[in-house]
N, CA, C and O atoms as a Tinker XYZ file with bonds, in Angstrom:
   220  protein
     1  N      0.828000   -1.184000    0.000000    73     2
     2  CA     0.000000    0.000000    0.000000    64     1     3
     3  C      0.879000    1.256000    0.000000    63     2     4     5
     4  O      0.586000    2.232000   -0.690000    81     3
     5  N      1.950000    1.213000    0.779000    73     3     6
     6  CA     2.855000    2.373000    0.812000    64     5     7
     7  C      3.507000    2.617000   -0.540000    63     6     8     9
     8  O      3.731000    3.761000   -0.934000    81     7
     9  N      3.811000    1.534000   -1.250000    73     7    10
    10  CA     4.440000    1.688000   -2.565000    64     9    11
    11  C      3.488000    2.394000   -3.534000    63    10    12    13
    12  O      3.912000    3.238000   -4.323000    81    11
    13  N      2.206000    2.045000   -3.469000    73    11    14
    14  CA     1.220000    2.693000   -4.342000    64    13    15
    15  C      1.082000    4.164000   -3.979000    63    14    16    17
    16  O      1.034000    5.021000   -4.861000    81    15
    17  N      1.018000    4.463000   -2.673000    73    15    18
    18  CA     0.907000    5.856000   -2.230000    64    17    19
    19  C      2.132000    6.661000   -2.650000    63    18    20    21
    20  O      2.003000    7.774000   -3.161000    81    19
    21  N      3.321000    6.098000   -2.435000    73    19    22
    22  CA     4.558000    6.796000   -2.832000    64    21    23
    23  C      4.590000    7.047000   -4.330000    63    22    24    25
    24  O      4.955000    8.136000   -4.774000    81    23
    25  N      4.211000    6.048000   -5.104000    73    23    26
    26  CA     4.206000    6.187000   -6.555000    64    25    27
    27  C      3.223000    7.273000   -6.999000    63    26    28    29
    28  O      3.521000    8.060000   -7.898000    81    27
    29  N      2.059000    7.309000   -6.364000    73    27    30
    30  CA     1.049000    8.312000   -6.700000    64    29    31
    31  C      1.541000    9.719000   -6.392000    63    30    32    33
    32  O      1.355000   10.638000   -7.189000    81    31
    33  N      2.171000    9.883000   -5.229000    73    31    34
    34  CA     2.683000   11.207000   -4.835000    64    33    35
    35  C      3.803000   11.653000   -5.766000    63    34    36    37
    36  O      3.829000   12.808000   -6.193000    81    35
    37  N      4.720000   10.757000   -6.081000    73    35    38
    38  CA     5.838000   11.101000   -6.976000    64    37    39
    39  C      5.310000   11.493000   -8.355000    63    38    40    41
    40  O      5.779000   12.461000   -8.954000    81    39
    41  N      4.329000   10.733000   -8.854000    73    39    42
    42  CA     3.747000   11.048000  -10.162000    64    41    43
    43  C      3.066000   12.410000  -10.139000    63    42    44    45
    44  O      3.207000   13.191000  -11.080000    81    43
    45  N      2.326000   12.702000   -9.065000    73    43    46
    46  CA     1.647000   14.002000   -8.956000    64    45    47
    47  C      2.658000   15.143000   -8.880000    63    46    48    49
    48  O      2.450000   16.199000   -9.477000    81    47
    49  N      3.753000   14.933000   -8.149000    73    47    50
    50  CA     4.800000   15.962000   -8.068000    64    49    51
    51  C      5.444000   16.184000   -9.431000    63    50    52    53
    52  O      5.619000   17.326000   -9.856000    81    51
    53  N      5.795000   15.107000  -10.114000    73    51    54
    54  CA     6.462000   15.209000  -11.412000    64    53    55
    55  C      5.548000   15.799000  -12.479000    63    54    56    57
    56  O      6.021000   16.458000  -13.405000    81    55
    57  N      4.250000   15.567000  -12.358000    73    55    58
    58  CA     3.295000   16.069000  -13.346000    64    57    59
    59  C      2.878000   17.508000  -13.075000    63    58    60    61
    60  O      2.260000   18.144000  -13.929000    81    59
    61  N      3.209000   18.026000  -11.900000    73    59    62
    62  CA     2.865000   19.398000  -11.572000    64    61    63
    63  C      1.478000   19.569000  -10.969000    63    62    64    65
    64  O      1.007000   20.695000  -10.808000    81    63
    65  N      0.819000   18.462000  -10.633000    73    63    66
    66  CA    -0.505000   18.566000  -10.015000    64    65    67
    67  C     -0.412000   19.082000   -8.584000    63    66    68    69
    68  O     -1.315000   19.777000   -8.116000    81    67
    69  N      0.665000   18.752000   -7.888000    73    67    70
    70  CA     0.908000   19.249000   -6.534000    64    69    71
    71  C      2.354000   19.706000   -6.447000    63    70    72    73
    72  O      3.180000   19.351000   -7.288000    81    71
    73  N      2.654000   20.499000   -5.420000    73    71    74
    74  CA     4.040000   20.876000   -5.195000    64    73    75
    75  C      4.458000   20.411000   -3.793000    63    74    76    77
    76  O      3.622000   19.959000   -3.009000    81    75
    77  N      5.743000   20.522000   -3.486000    73    75    78
    78  CA     6.250000   20.021000   -2.201000    64    77    79
    79  C      5.619000   20.738000   -1.020000    63    78    80    81
    80  O      5.446000   20.138000    0.041000    81    79
    81  N      5.274000   22.005000   -1.181000    73    79    82
    82  CA     4.648000   22.774000   -0.104000    64    81    83
    83  C      3.321000   22.142000    0.309000    63    82    84    85
    84  O      2.974000   22.122000    1.490000    81    83
    85  N      2.577000   21.623000   -0.682000    73    83    86
    86  CA     1.287000   21.004000   -0.392000    64    85    87
    87  C      1.428000   19.664000    0.331000    63    86    88    89
    88  O      0.463000   19.175000    0.917000    81    87
    89  N      2.603000   19.079000    0.293000    73    87    90
    90  CA     2.831000   17.790000    0.957000    64    89    91
    91  C      3.329000   17.954000    2.395000    63    90    92    93
    92  O      3.484000   16.961000    3.106000    81    91
    93  N      3.581000   19.179000    2.827000    73    91    94
    94  CA     4.098000   19.393000    4.179000    64    93    95
    95  C      3.060000   19.092000    5.254000    63    94    96    97
    96  O      3.406000   18.599000    6.327000    81    95
    97  N      1.787000   19.384000    4.975000    73    95    98
    98  CA     0.729000   19.147000    5.943000    64    97    99
    99  C     -0.401000   18.383000    5.267000    63    98   100   101
   100  O     -0.902000   18.784000    4.217000    81    99
   101  N     -0.785000   17.291000    5.880000    73    99   102
   102  CA    -1.850000   16.460000    5.320000    64   101   103
   103  C     -2.989000   16.415000    6.322000    63   102   104   105
   104  O     -2.776000   16.159000    7.507000    81   103
   105  N     -4.198000   16.664000    5.841000    73   103   106
   106  CA    -5.380000   16.599000    6.690000    64   105   107
   107  C     -6.155000   15.337000    6.313000    63   106   108   109
   108  O     -6.503000   15.130000    5.151000    81   107
   109  N     -6.414000   14.511000    7.300000    73   107   110
   110  CA    -7.131000   13.251000    7.073000    64   109   111
   111  C     -8.499000   13.340000    7.733000    63   110   112   113
   112  O     -8.607000   13.629000    8.925000    81   111
   113  N     -9.525000   13.094000    6.960000    73   111   114
   114  CA   -10.892000   13.110000    7.485000    64   113   115
   115  C    -11.248000   11.697000    7.932000    63   114   116   117
   116  O    -11.330000   10.781000    7.115000    81   115
   117  N    -11.458000   11.530000    9.228000    73   115   118
   118  CA   -11.776000   10.207000    9.770000    64   117   119
   119  C    -13.223000   10.131000   10.246000    63   118   120   121
   120  O    -13.558000    9.346000   11.133000    81   119
   121  N    -14.064000   10.950000    9.651000    73   119   122
   122  CA   -15.476000   10.948000   10.019000    64   121   123
   123  C    -16.105000    9.608000    9.642000    63   122   124   125
   124  O    -15.896000    9.097000    8.542000    81   123
   125  N    -16.865000    9.058000   10.557000    73   123   126
   126  CA   -17.549000    7.797000   10.304000    64   125   127
   127  C    -19.014000    8.104000   10.024000    63   126   128   129
   128  O    -19.694000    8.734000   10.834000    81   127
   129  N    -19.484000    7.655000    8.883000    73   127   130
   130  CA   -20.867000    7.890000    8.493000    64   129   131
   131  C    -21.660000    6.600000    8.663000    63   130   132   133
   132  O    -21.210000    5.525000    8.266000    81   131
   133  N    -22.847000    6.718000    9.258000    73   131   134
   134  CA   -23.714000    5.559000    9.368000    64   133   135
   135  C    -24.292000    5.233000    8.001000    63   134   136   137
   136  O    -24.562000    6.125000    7.197000    81   135
   137  N    -24.478000    3.947000    7.751000    73   135   138
   138  CA   -25.112000    3.544000    6.505000    64   137   139
   139  C    -26.613000    3.734000    6.638000    63   138   140   141
   140  O    -27.155000    3.788000    7.742000    81   139
   141  N    -27.261000    3.832000    5.511000    73   139   142
   142  CA   -28.701000    4.005000    5.487000    64   141   143
   143  C    -29.349000    2.650000    5.791000    63   142   144   145
   144  O    -29.664000    1.879000    4.884000    81   143
   145  N    -29.539000    2.380000    7.073000    73   143   146
   146  CA   -30.080000    1.098000    7.511000    64   145   147
   147  C    -31.574000    1.250000    7.748000    63   146   148   149
   148  O    -32.010000    2.153000    8.463000    81   147
   149  N    -32.351000    0.366000    7.148000    73   147   150
   150  CA   -33.801000    0.380000    7.310000    64   149   151
   151  C    -34.223000   -0.950000    7.910000    63   150   152   153
   152  O    -33.952000   -2.006000    7.339000    81   151
   153  N    -34.877000   -0.902000    9.044000    73   151   154
   154  CA   -35.363000   -2.108000    9.689000    64   153   155
   155  C    -36.803000   -2.347000    9.255000    63   154   156   157
   156  O    -37.572000   -1.397000    9.113000    81   155
   157  N    -37.176000   -3.606000    9.044000    73   155   158
   158  CA   -38.534000   -3.877000    8.571000    64   157   159
   159  C    -39.585000   -3.496000    9.612000    63   158   160   161
   160  O    -39.422000   -3.745000   10.807000    81   159
   161  N    -40.648000   -2.897000    9.134000    73   159   162
   162  CA   -41.770000   -2.548000   10.002000    64   161   163
   163  C    -42.913000   -3.512000    9.702000    63   162   164   165
   164  O    -42.883000   -4.238000    8.709000    81   163
   165  N    -43.906000   -3.509000   10.561000    73   163   166
   166  CA   -45.063000   -4.385000   10.355000    64   165   167
   167  C    -45.732000   -4.059000    9.026000    63   166   168   169
   168  O    -46.135000   -4.963000    8.293000    81   167
   169  N    -45.853000   -2.775000    8.713000    73   167   170
   170  CA   -46.492000   -2.372000    7.462000    64   169   171
   171  C    -45.728000   -2.907000    6.253000    63   170   172   173
   172  O    -46.341000   -3.368000    5.290000    81   171
   173  N    -44.401000   -2.849000    6.292000    73   171   174
   174  CA   -43.601000   -3.362000    5.179000    64   173   175
   175  C    -43.782000   -4.870000    5.030000    63   174   176   177
   176  O    -43.864000   -5.378000    3.912000    81   175
   177  N    -43.845000   -5.581000    6.144000    73   175   178
   178  CA   -44.011000   -7.031000    6.090000    64   177   179
   179  C    -45.396000   -7.388000    5.547000    63   178   180   181
   180  O    -45.525000   -8.284000    4.713000    81   179
   181  N    -46.431000   -6.689000    6.019000    73   179   182
   182  CA   -47.792000   -6.940000    5.536000    64   181   183
   183  C    -47.885000   -6.616000    4.049000    63   182   184   185
   184  O    -48.526000   -7.357000    3.304000    81   183
   185  N    -47.267000   -5.538000    3.602000    73   183   186
   186  CA   -47.277000   -5.172000    2.194000    64   185   187
   187  C    -46.600000   -6.250000    1.351000    63   186   188   189
   188  O    -47.070000   -6.576000    0.261000    81   187
   189  N    -45.520000   -6.790000    1.846000    73   187   190
   190  CA   -44.797000   -7.853000    1.128000    64   189   191
   191  C    -45.670000   -9.101000    1.035000    63   190   192   193
   192  O    -45.743000   -9.731000   -0.020000    81   191
   193  N    -46.320000   -9.451000    2.115000    73   191   194
   194  CA   -47.200000  -10.640000    2.118000    64   193   195
   195  C    -48.353000  -10.416000    1.141000    63   194   196   197
   196  O    -48.687000  -11.313000    0.367000    81   195
   197  N    -48.963000   -9.230000    1.169000    73   195   198
   198  CA   -50.045000   -8.917000    0.236000    64   197   199
   199  C    -49.594000   -9.044000   -1.208000    63   198   200   201
   200  O    -50.322000   -9.572000   -2.048000    81   199
   201  N    -48.397000   -8.564000   -1.495000    73   199   202
   202  CA   -47.865000   -8.632000   -2.856000    64   201   203
   203  C    -47.654000  -10.086000   -3.275000    63   202   204   205
   204  O    -47.918000  -10.447000   -4.422000    81   203
   205  N    -47.179000  -10.918000   -2.352000    73   203   206
   206  CA   -46.958000  -12.338000   -2.669000    64   205   207
   207  C    -48.295000  -13.053000   -2.871000    63   206   208   209
   208  O    -48.415000  -13.908000   -3.749000    81   207
   209  N    -49.299000  -12.707000   -2.060000    73   207   210
   210  CA   -50.597000  -13.357000   -2.206000    64   209   211
   211  C    -51.353000  -12.895000   -3.436000    63   210   212   213
   212  O    -52.190000  -13.629000   -3.961000    81   211
   213  N    -51.069000  -11.684000   -3.903000    73   211   214
   214  CA   -51.744000  -11.142000   -5.079000    64   213   215
   215  C    -51.304000  -11.861000   -6.350000    63   214   216   217
   216  O    -52.041000  -11.885000   -7.336000    81   215
   217  N    -50.118000  -12.441000   -6.333000    73   215   218
   218  CA   -49.608000  -13.142000   -7.535000    64   217   219
   219  C    -50.270000  -14.430000   -7.678000    63   218   220
   220  O    -49.985000  -15.169000   -8.620000    81   219
């Protein structure tokens, strides 16, 4: 993983996308986001059963 990161940084420096000054300080966002979790409700279960019985 470090080899890929090093290669990416060297390529960006050589291509002019970033300069050495921009590499002096790195900010890492470690925010954890909850996934959109939906728990089944009675209405959802009844709707599913109705749909299966309608077929």
